[in-house]
VEXDREN-2710 file (C-alpha; in Angstrom, 1 decimal):
% VEXDREN-2710
k/r/px/py/pz
1/MET/112.1/77.5/67.3
2/THR/113.3/81.1/66.9
3/GLU/111.2/84.2/66.2
4/ILE/108.0/83.3/64.4
5/SER/106.6/85.0/61.3
6/ARG/104.9/88.4/61.7
7/ASP/101.3/87.0/61.6
8/VAL/99.8/83.9/63.1
9/THR/96.4/83.8/61.7
10/ASN/95.0/80.9/63.7
11/LEU/95.8/78.4/66.4
12/PRO/93.6/75.4/65.4
13/GLU/94.3/73.1/68.3
14/THR/94.2/75.9/70.9
15/GLU/90.9/77.3/69.5
16/ALA/89.4/73.7/69.6
17/LYS/90.5/73.3/73.2
18/LEU/88.7/76.5/74.2
19/ARG/85.6/75.4/72.3
20/GLU/85.7/72.0/74.1
21/PHE/85.7/73.7/77.5
22/VAL/82.7/75.8/76.6
23/GLU/80.8/72.9/75.0
24/GLN/81.4/70.7/78.1
25/GLY/80.1/73.5/80.4
26/VAL/83.4/73.9/82.2
27/ILE/83.1/77.6/81.5
28/SER/80.4/79.7/80.1
29/GLY/82.7/81.5/77.7
30/GLY/86.3/82.7/77.1
31/ILE/88.5/84.4/74.6
32/LEU/92.0/83.8/73.3
33/ALA/94.2/86.6/71.9
34/TRP/97.6/86.2/70.4
35/GLY/100.1/88.0/68.3
36/THR/103.7/89.1/67.8
37/ALA/105.5/92.2/68.9
38/ASN/104.6/94.2/65.7
39/GLY/102.0/92.1/64.0
40/PRO/98.2/92.2/64.2
41/VAL/96.5/90.7/67.3
42/ARG/94.2/87.8/66.5
43/TYR/91.2/86.9/68.7
44/HIS/89.1/83.8/69.1
45/GLY/86.1/83.9/71.4
46/GLU/83.7/81.1/72.4
47/GLY/80.5/81.2/74.5
48/VAL/78.8/83.9/76.5
49/LEU/79.5/86.2/79.5
50/GLY/77.6/84.1/82.0
51/TYR/75.6/80.8/82.1
52/ALA/72.3/82.8/82.2
53/ARG/73.5/85.4/79.6
54/LYS/73.2/85.7/75.8
55/ASP/76.0/88.3/75.5
56/VAL/78.7/86.8/73.3
57/VAL/82.3/87.0/74.4
58/ASP/84.6/89.2/72.2
59/GLU/87.7/91.3/72.4
60/ARG/85.9/94.1/74.2
61/SER/84.3/91.9/76.9
62/ILE/85.5/92.9/80.3
63/PHE/87.0/90.4/82.8
64/ARG/88.3/90.5/86.3
65/VAL/92.0/89.8/85.9
66/TYR/92.9/89.5/89.6
67/SER/96.6/88.8/90.0
68/GLN/97.2/89.6/86.3
69/SER/97.2/93.1/87.8
70/LYS/100.6/92.4/89.3
71/PRO/102.7/92.7/86.1
72/VAL/100.9/96.0/85.4
73/THR/101.9/97.4/88.8
74/GLY/105.4/96.0/88.4
75/ILE/105.8/97.8/85.1
76/GLY/104.5/101.0/86.8
77/ALA/107.3/100.7/89.3
78/MET/109.8/100.1/86.5
79/MET/108.8/103.4/85.0
80/LEU/109.7/105.2/88.1
81/ILE/113.0/103.3/88.3
82/GLU/113.7/104.3/84.8
83/ASP/112.9/107.9/85.7
84/GLY/115.3/107.8/88.7
85/VAL/112.5/108.5/91.1
86/ILE/112.9/105.3/93.0
87/GLY/115.7/102.6/93.0
88/LEU/115.4/98.9/92.6
89/ASP/117.3/98.3/95.8
90/GLN/116.0/101.4/97.6
91/PRO/114.5/100.8/101.1
92/ILE/110.8/101.5/100.9
93/GLY/111.1/103.2/104.3
94/GLU/112.6/106.1/102.6
95/ILE/109.3/106.6/100.7
96/LEU/106.9/105.1/103.3
97/PRO/108.4/105.9/106.7
98/ALA/105.9/103.6/108.5
99/PHE/107.9/100.6/106.9
100/ALA/111.3/101.8/108.1
101/GLU/111.6/99.6/111.2
102/MET/109.7/96.4/110.6
103/ARG/109.6/93.5/113.0
104/VAL/109.5/89.7/112.3
105/ILE/107.3/87.2/114.0
106/GLU/108.9/84.5/116.1
107/GLY/107.0/81.3/116.3
108/GLU/103.2/81.4/116.1
109/ASP/102.4/84.3/118.4
110/PRO/102.2/87.6/116.5
111/GLU/103.0/89.5/119.7
112/VAL/106.4/87.9/119.9
113/THR/108.6/89.6/117.4
114/ARG/112.2/90.8/116.8
115/PRO/113.7/93.5/114.6
116/ALA/114.0/92.6/110.9
117/ALA/117.5/91.9/109.8
118/ARG/117.4/94.4/106.9
119/PRO/115.0/96.9/105.3
120/ILE/112.3/96.0/102.7
121/THR/113.4/97.2/99.2
122/ILE/111.6/97.8/95.9
123/ARG/113.1/94.5/94.7
124/HIS/111.5/92.7/97.6
125/LEU/108.1/94.1/96.7
126/LEU/108.4/93.2/93.0
127/THR/109.4/89.6/93.8
128/HIS/107.2/88.7/96.9
129/THR/110.3/88.5/99.1
130/ALA/109.5/91.4/101.5
131/GLY/108.2/89.0/104.2
132/PHE/104.6/90.1/104.0
133/GLY/101.7/87.6/104.1
134/MET/98.3/87.4/102.4
135/ASP/94.8/86.1/103.1
136/GLY/94.9/82.4/102.4
137/MET/98.7/82.3/102.5
138/THR/101.3/83.0/105.3
139/LEU/99.9/85.1/108.2
140/GLY/96.5/85.0/106.4
141/ALA/94.4/84.9/109.6
142/LEU/96.3/87.8/111.1
143/TYR/95.8/89.9/107.9
144/ALA/92.1/89.1/107.7
145/LYS/91.6/90.2/111.3
146/HIS/93.0/93.6/110.3
147/GLY/90.9/93.8/107.1
148/VAL/93.8/93.2/104.7
149/THR/92.2/90.9/102.2
150/PRO/93.1/92.3/98.7
151/GLY/91.2/90.9/95.8
152/THR/88.2/89.7/97.9
153/ARG/85.8/92.6/97.6
154/GLU/83.0/90.4/98.9
155/TRP/84.8/89.9/102.2
156/VAL/82.7/90.7/105.3
157/PRO/84.6/91.3/108.6
158/GLY/83.8/88.9/111.5
159/PRO/83.3/90.0/115.1
160/GLY/86.2/92.1/116.2
161/ASP/87.7/92.3/112.7
162/LEU/88.5/95.5/110.9
163/PRO/86.6/96.4/107.7
164/VAL/88.5/96.7/104.4
165/PRO/90.7/99.8/104.1
166/ALA/89.1/102.7/102.2
167/THR/92.4/103.9/100.7
168/LEU/95.9/102.7/99.8
169/ALA/97.3/104.9/102.6
170/GLU/95.1/103.2/105.1
171/LEU/96.1/99.8/103.8
172/GLY/99.7/100.7/104.1
173/GLU/99.2/101.8/107.7
174/ARG/97.7/98.5/108.7
175/ILE/100.3/96.4/107.0
176/ALA/103.2/98.4/108.4
177/ALA/101.8/97.8/111.9
178/LEU/101.8/94.0/111.4
179/PRO/104.9/91.7/111.8
180/LEU/106.7/90.2/108.9
181/ALA/106.6/86.4/108.4
182/THR/110.4/86.3/107.7
183/ASP/113.3/88.6/107.1
184/PRO/113.1/90.6/103.8
185/GLY/115.1/89.0/101.0
186/THR/115.2/85.5/102.4
187/ARG/112.0/83.7/101.2
188/PHE/109.4/83.9/98.5
189/ASP/105.9/84.5/100.1
190/TYR/103.0/85.2/97.8
191/SER/101.7/88.3/99.4
192/VAL/100.3/91.8/99.5
193/ALA/103.6/93.1/98.3
194/LEU/102.2/94.5/95.0
195/ASP/99.5/96.3/96.8
196/VAL/102.1/98.0/98.9
197/LEU/104.0/98.8/95.7
198/GLY/101.0/100.6/94.4
199/LEU/101.2/102.9/97.5
200/VAL/104.9/103.4/96.8
201/ILE/104.1/104.5/93.3
202/GLU/101.4/106.8/94.5
203/VAL/103.6/108.5/97.1
204/ALA/106.8/108.6/94.9
205/SER/105.0/109.9/91.8
206/GLY/102.8/112.4/93.7
207/VAL/99.6/111.4/92.0
208/PRO/97.0/108.7/92.9
209/PHE/98.1/105.2/91.9
210/GLU/95.1/104.7/89.5
211/THR/95.9/108.1/87.9
212/PHE/99.5/107.2/87.4
213/LEU/98.6/104.0/85.6
214/LYS/96.1/105.7/83.4
215/THR/98.3/108.6/82.3
216/ARG/101.6/106.7/82.0
217/LEU/100.4/103.3/80.7
218/PHE/96.7/102.9/79.9
219/ASP/96.1/106.0/77.9
220/PRO/99.4/105.9/75.8
221/LEU/98.7/102.2/75.0
222/GLY/95.0/102.7/74.2
223/MET/93.9/100.5/77.0
224/VAL/90.5/102.1/77.2
225/ASP/88.6/99.6/79.4
226/THR/91.3/98.8/81.9
227/GLY/90.9/100.1/85.5
228/PHE/89.9/99.3/89.0
229/SER/86.2/99.6/88.6
230/ILE/83.4/99.4/86.0
231/THR/81.0/102.2/85.0
232/ALA/77.3/101.8/84.2
233/ASP/77.9/101.9/80.4
234/GLN/80.4/99.0/80.8
235/ALA/78.1/96.6/82.7
236/ALA/76.6/95.0/79.6
237/ARG/80.2/93.9/78.5
238/PHE/81.3/92.8/82.0
239/ALA/81.4/89.0/82.5
240/ASP/79.6/87.3/85.4
241/LEU/81.8/85.5/87.9
242/PRO/80.2/82.1/88.3
243/GLN/80.9/80.0/91.4
244/GLN/80.5/76.3/91.4
245/GLU/78.7/75.0/94.5
246/GLU/79.4/71.7/96.2
247/ASP/76.6/70.0/94.3
248/GLY/78.1/71.0/91.0
249/THR/75.5/73.7/90.3
250/TRP/76.5/77.3/89.5
251/ALA/75.8/80.4/91.5
252/LEU/77.1/83.9/91.1
253/ALA/80.1/85.0/93.1
254/ASP/79.7/88.4/91.4
255/ASP/76.8/89.4/89.2
256/ALA/77.9/91.8/86.4
257/ALA/74.5/93.5/86.7
258/ASP/75.1/94.4/90.4
259/SER/78.8/94.1/90.7
260/LEU/81.1/94.7/93.6
261/TYR/83.4/96.3/90.9
262/ALA/80.9/99.2/90.6
263/ARG/81.2/100.1/94.3
264/PRO/84.0/102.0/96.0
265/TYR/87.2/100.0/96.7
266/TYR/90.8/101.0/96.9
267/PRO/93.0/100.5/93.8
268/SER/94.6/97.0/94.5
269/GLY/97.8/96.7/92.4
270/GLY/98.0/93.1/93.4
271/GLY/94.6/92.0/92.1
272/GLY/92.1/94.7/91.5
273/LEU/92.1/95.4/87.7
274/VAL/89.5/94.6/85.1
275/SER/90.5/94.5/81.4
276/THR/89.7/93.2/78.0
277/ALA/91.5/91.0/75.4
278/HIS/92.0/94.1/73.3
279/ASP/93.6/96.1/76.2
280/TYR/95.8/93.5/77.8
281/SER/97.0/92.4/74.4
282/ARG/98.4/95.8/73.9
283/PHE/100.2/95.7/77.2
284/ALA/101.7/92.3/76.2
285/ALA/102.7/93.4/72.7
286/MET/104.4/96.5/74.2
287/LEU/106.5/94.3/76.5
288/LEU/107.4/92.0/73.6
289/ASN/108.4/95.0/71.6
290/GLU/110.7/96.1/74.4
291/GLY/108.7/99.1/75.6
292/GLU/107.1/100.5/72.4
293/LEU/103.8/100.0/70.6
294/ASP/102.5/101.7/67.5
295/GLY/105.2/104.3/67.6
296/VAL/104.6/105.2/71.3
297/ARG/107.4/104.3/73.7
298/VAL/106.5/103.9/77.4
299/LEU/109.8/102.2/78.5
300/LYS/113.3/101.9/77.3
301/PRO/114.3/98.4/76.0
302/GLU/116.8/97.9/78.8
303/THR/114.1/98.6/81.4
304/VAL/111.8/96.0/79.9
305/ARG/114.6/93.4/79.7
306/LEU/115.3/94.1/83.4
307/ALA/111.6/93.8/84.3
308/ARG/111.3/90.3/82.6
309/SER/114.6/89.0/84.1
310/ASN/115.0/87.1/87.4
311/LEU/115.1/89.7/90.1
312/LEU/114.9/87.4/93.1
313/PRO/117.4/88.2/95.8
314/GLU/120.5/86.0/95.8
315/ALA/119.4/84.1/98.9
316/VAL/116.1/83.1/97.3
317/THR/116.7/80.1/95.1
318/HIS/113.2/78.8/94.5
319/VAL/109.6/79.8/94.5
320/ASP/107.5/78.0/97.0
321/LEU/103.9/78.8/97.8
322/PRO/103.0/78.4/101.5
323/ILE/100.1/76.1/100.6
324/GLY/102.4/73.3/99.5
325/TYR/103.4/74.0/95.9
326/THR/106.7/74.8/94.3
327/LEU/106.9/76.5/91.0
328/SER/109.5/74.5/89.1
329/ASN/112.3/76.3/87.2
330/VAL/110.7/79.7/87.8
331/GLY/112.2/83.1/88.9
332/MET/110.4/86.4/89.5
333/GLY/110.7/89.6/87.6
334/ALA/108.7/92.8/88.0
335/GLY/105.5/91.3/89.5
336/MET/105.6/88.3/87.2
337/SER/107.4/85.0/86.9
338/VAL/110.0/84.1/84.3
339/SER/110.7/80.5/83.2
340/LEU/114.3/79.8/83.8
341/GLN/114.4/76.4/82.0
342/ALA/112.1/74.6/79.6
343/SER/109.1/73.4/81.7
344/GLU/107.0/70.3/81.3
345/GLN/103.2/70.4/81.5
346/THR/102.1/69.5/85.0
347/ASN/98.4/70.2/85.0
348/SER/98.9/72.1/88.2
349/PHE/97.1/75.5/88.7
350/PHE/100.2/76.8/90.4
351/ASP/103.0/75.4/88.2
352/TRP/101.5/77.7/85.7
353/PRO/104.0/77.9/82.7
354/GLY/103.5/74.2/81.9
355/ALA/105.1/73.1/78.6
356/VAL/106.8/76.4/77.8
357/PRO/110.5/77.1/77.0
358/ALA/112.9/79.2/79.0
359/GLY/112.4/83.0/79.0
360/VAL/108.6/83.0/79.0
361/PHE/107.2/85.5/81.4
362/GLY/103.8/86.7/82.8
363/TRP/101.4/85.8/85.5
364/PRO/97.9/84.4/85.8
365/GLY/94.7/85.6/87.6
366/ALA/92.7/83.7/90.2
367/ALA/89.5/83.6/88.1
368/GLY/91.1/81.7/85.1
369/THR/93.0/84.4/83.2
370/ALA/96.6/84.3/82.2
371/CYS/99.1/85.8/79.7
372/TRP/102.2/84.1/78.4
373/MET/104.8/86.3/76.7
374/ASP/107.7/84.6/74.8
375/PRO/110.5/87.1/74.0
376/LYS/112.6/84.6/72.0
377/ARG/109.7/84.0/69.6
378/LYS/108.2/87.5/69.9
379/PHE/104.9/85.8/70.6
380/PHE/102.2/86.2/73.3
381/LEU/99.1/84.3/74.2
382/LEU/96.3/85.8/76.4
383/TYR/93.5/83.7/77.8
384/LEU/90.5/85.3/79.5
385/THR/87.6/83.5/81.2
386/GLN/85.8/83.6/84.6
387/TYR/85.1/81.0/87.2
388/TRP/85.3/80.5/90.9
389/PRO/86.8/79.1/93.1
390/SER/90.3/79.6/91.6
391/TRP/91.4/76.0/91.9
392/LEU/88.3/74.6/90.1
393/ASN/89.9/74.1/86.7
394/GLY/93.5/73.7/87.5
395/SER/94.6/72.0/84.3
396/MET/92.8/74.4/82.0
397/ARG/95.6/77.0/81.5
398/PRO/98.4/74.4/81.1
399/GLU/96.3/72.6/78.5
400/ILE/95.7/75.9/76.6
401/VAL/99.3/76.9/76.5
402/ALA/100.5/73.4/75.7
403/ALA/98.1/73.4/72.7
404/ALA/99.4/76.8/71.6
405/TYR/103.0/75.6/71.5
406/ARG/101.9/72.5/69.6
407/ASP/100.2/74.8/67.1
408/LEU/103.3/76.9/66.8
409/GLU/105.5/73.9/66.2
410/LYS/103.3/72.8/63.3
411/ARG/103.8/76.1/61.5
END
């Protein structure tokens, strides 16, 4: 299948799959959005914003997109690369001096280290190959002890642990003082790299990271409800984050009426954004249209093509997650993966493309969200819902995207 027609009015099997999830109580509600680079965006919502809510899900409903923030941060960095302010292979120590002389842990003892073989570069941050760790992944316990737990606003420090940093600068200071898990450019480690990249953007641009994204990306694209927090007038449109307990009942990991997202927190480029189907669709359509939307250009075509190409360092030949999963036939672009070969559906939460052709790029979020962008077909599919814990419905997104491609093949 090559580029599809300008308008795809409906995706019957995909819409039915979402309806099935809601009717079975797997999720309280969700929304699909799809479209082509220059065509209209279509939406299909089902259900409500929480199990105890009556607010119907629609394109203006606000969701926590967690790691779907990473492609946004990656594109922010690509803007500065296009501007000549930073370089793809520039050492970040030239921008953030605290990262100029990193050390690598040897064995299990974080006190036993050696000098890193090479400096961390912007490329390493974009592709999770800087050597950093992350709560729940490599070096997770060490990071948590120092309060470095991006994306977990509910985290409460234990005895002797540091609280969450108040600013990106403070986050950077803490991370720079910790050892790396491995030499930069030698291994994929899902990590805090995109949070550090937010700090790079902040320092290199001379404006706060959240301001940079708003003025350079969100405002030009009309992404009016995308940001790192919610306001009082947005609360009624903000989805609950339900958490399934061991007995199968639902509790609230985050109550929209009294949300952690309404309280101060540093702008986490790796997992802190909230957005809507309307807003994130505009971001996706811009990327499919190679940097332009509705006559507004935010990136050159060649920059977008670079962002969605495989930017992994030559030494990194595959994408492994430290918790025992390998993403098959996948490379990494600017904060997002790119499918290198046609992939089969695996029903694995982590092998996220599932039943998609080569060239598809994007990244999912921990609470059930994802966006797939197919440059060959000039087609994107966005799926927003909310649930916790993140592994609860591992087959949901692969089933959604597989249904979408079956719908497209029937056209």
